N, C-alpha and C positions, 0 to 999 in steps of 0.2 A: 832305710834311707835317712841320711843326715838331715837335720832340721833346715839348714841353709839350702840344701838341694831340694827339699820339699817346698820351701817358700819360692824358690826359683821356678819350680814346676807350676805352682799356683799362678805366678806372674805370667808364665808362658800361656796358661789357659786364659787368663784375663786378657792378654794381648790378642789371642785368637778369637775369643767369644764375647769379651766386654763385661760379662757378668758370670759369676760362679756361685754354685749352691753348696751350702755347708754339708748336707747329707752326701752329695755326690763326691765332694772332696774327701770326706772321711772314708768312703768306700774305695775311692781311687787310690788313696795312699795308705789304706789299711791302718788307720789310726783312729783314736777317739774323736768325737765332736769337740771335746774340750781342747784337745791338741790343736785342731784346726782353728778354733776360736782364738787361741794364743797366736797362731801363725798370722791370722787376719789382723789381730791387734797390732802385731809388729809391722806388718805391711802398711796398715793405716797410719801408724806413728811415723813411718818413713815417708809418708805423703804420696805413695804410689797408687793407693786405692782408698775407697771408703766402704765401711761396713753398712750393709742394709739388712733388713729382716731376712734371716735364713741364708745369708751369704755375703758376697762382696761385689763391687762394681768399679770400673774405671770411668763410668759415665759421670759427667760433671753434675754437681749439685749446688745448692745455694752458697755453701761455704767451702766447696771443694772443686778444684780443677785437676784433671789427671796429669800425670807425669809427662814431660815433653817427649820422652821416648815413645809413649803410646800415641800421643797426639800427632806426632810426625808421620805415623802410618795411617791415620784416619783421613778420609775425605780428600785423598791426594788429587784425584781428577778435578774435583771442584776447586780446590786451592790453586791448582795449576792454571785453570782458566781465569780465576780471579786475579792471579799474579800477572797474567798476560794483559788483562784489562787495565790493571793498575800501572803496568809498565808504560802504557800509552800516555800517562800523565808526566812522564820523565823525559827531559830533553838533555842532550849532552851539555856539559858545563854546569849543570845544576849542583846545588848542595842539597842532599837528601838525608832525612832522618828516618830510621826504621827501627821499630820497637821489638820487644821479645815475641816469641811465639813461633809455632810451626808454620803458620801461614806466611809470616814475615820471612822465615828462613827460605821458603821457596821463592818469594819475590826477590830477596837479597841475592840469591844465586844468579838471577837473571839480569841484575843491574849492570853486569859487564857488557851487555848488549848496547848500553847507552853511554859507554865511556867516551870522553873523560867525565868523571864524576867525583865529587867529594861525598863520602858516605859516613854518616855519624850513627853509631848503633851501640846498644847495650846487649845485643843478641849474640851469644857465643857462637851459634851456628853460622851466622852471617860473617862474623869475624874470621872464623876458620876458613870459610869459603873464599872471602875476598882478600885475605892477607897475601901479599906477594903479587897480586894481579896488577899488571901494568895499566896505567890510565885510571886507576882508582886511588884516590887519596882517602885512606881509611882512618877514621878517628874513633877509637874505642873509649867509651865513657869511664871505664873503671867502676869500682864500687864493690859491694859484697856479692859474691857469686852464689846463685841458687841453682843447685843441680836439678831440682824439680822443674824450674822454668828455663833452665839452660841459659841464664842471662845474669846481668849485673844490676843491682838495685841498691836503694838506700840513699843516705845523705850525700855521699861522694858522687854517685850517679846523678842525682838531681842538681847538685851544685855545678857539675860539669855541663849539663844540658842548659842550665840557666845562663851560662856564659857564652852560649853559641846560638847561631841563627841559621835557619835553613829555608830553602825555597819551598820544599814540600816535606811534610811529616806524615809517614804512614803508621797508623795505629790500628791494632786489632783488638777485638773484644769477644768474650765468650757468652754474653747474655744481653738481650735487648727486650725490654718490656714497655709497650707503648712507644714513647719517644725517649725513654731513659736507657742509658747504656751502663752496664754493670761489669764488675770484676770481683773475684772472690778474695783477692789478696791486697792488703793495704799498701805494701811496698811497691807492688806492680802498678797500682793506681797512681802512686806518686811519680813514678818514672814516665808513665803515659801522659799525665798532666803536664809535666815539664816539656815533653816533646810537643804537645799541642800548643803551648805558649810560645815555643821557639820557632814554629813553622809559619811561614807567610801564608801557606795553604795547608789544609789538613785533609787526609783521606782516611776514612774508617773502613776496615775490612772485616766482614762478619758473615759466617756461613748462615744460610737461610734457616737452618734448623735451630739456630740459637736465638731466633726471635721468639717472643712469648715466654721468655725465661727471665728470672731475676737472679742476682747474686748479692753477697753481703754488702759490697761497697758500690755506691753510685759513682760512675766515672764522669759522665757528661750527658747533655741532651743531644739528640741527633742533629739538631739545628746548629750546633757548634762546629760541625764538620762541613767542609766545602763540597766533598764528594763522599758518598756512602756506597760501597761496592759489596754486592752479595752474589751468590751463584744461582739463585732462583727466587721466585716470588715467595715470600713468607706466608704464614697462616693468615686466613681472612681477617681475624681480629687485629693483627698487626698492620695489615694493609689499610684497614679502616682508620686506625690511629694515625698512620702516616698521612692519609688523605685529609683527615680533619685538621692536621697540623700544617697542611700545605707543603709537605716534604715529599721528596721523590728518591728512589733508589736507582743505582746503575746496576743492571743485571749483566753479569759477566758473559762475554761471548768469546769464542775462539776466532782465529784468523779466518776461518771459513764462514764466520757469521752465525754460528749455531750457539744458542744459549745452552748453559748446562741444565 
């Protein structure tokens, strides 16, 4: 098997299982552990996974967020219900900002239900979905494209956002510890900050399993958001921290009124 085919096979396993073991990969592909080590090094350098003791994983870590292609397939049911709840904050005629991420991609696809709208985004998936849709004025920020995050970031993106204003800004995050919100990537934090400043109201979208986690860069305090939407109650320690701070969460529900 060619090296690129083997690495694709490893990625397929990561996609299906989330974590792979070195010994199992060596047996599966009939190569040495050193060869698998080099394959994992290449995949880690490409930003699609992180090495852990005895293998590799696509699960997020303090300094690592998995590739957009993987995240787009994770927690889809929860993200869909969260998007439905977030959509209730949007009214026809609004100017809406929506950031990068797989959660935002699902919400972005549903914005057509509230047209006419002006949508400002750095999310390539949202751009692809909404371009050409009638009743949607689409403003793409431009900037430096990141395949890992499937979005645009950097000075150009932040400058564009600083010159715009919106009625509502939707921001997502992969980690919340106590009342602090975090992200792994500095350039992504910059774009999220710019959207928060540009929105008259801000809404944070975060999966409940991401509470109780930290990442390299602090993004904001939960109190800086007007609404915080999640899919279920987080861990008890996080609930206690929110209670102590006098903060509340909006638990996403479907149209039938059932929480995730």
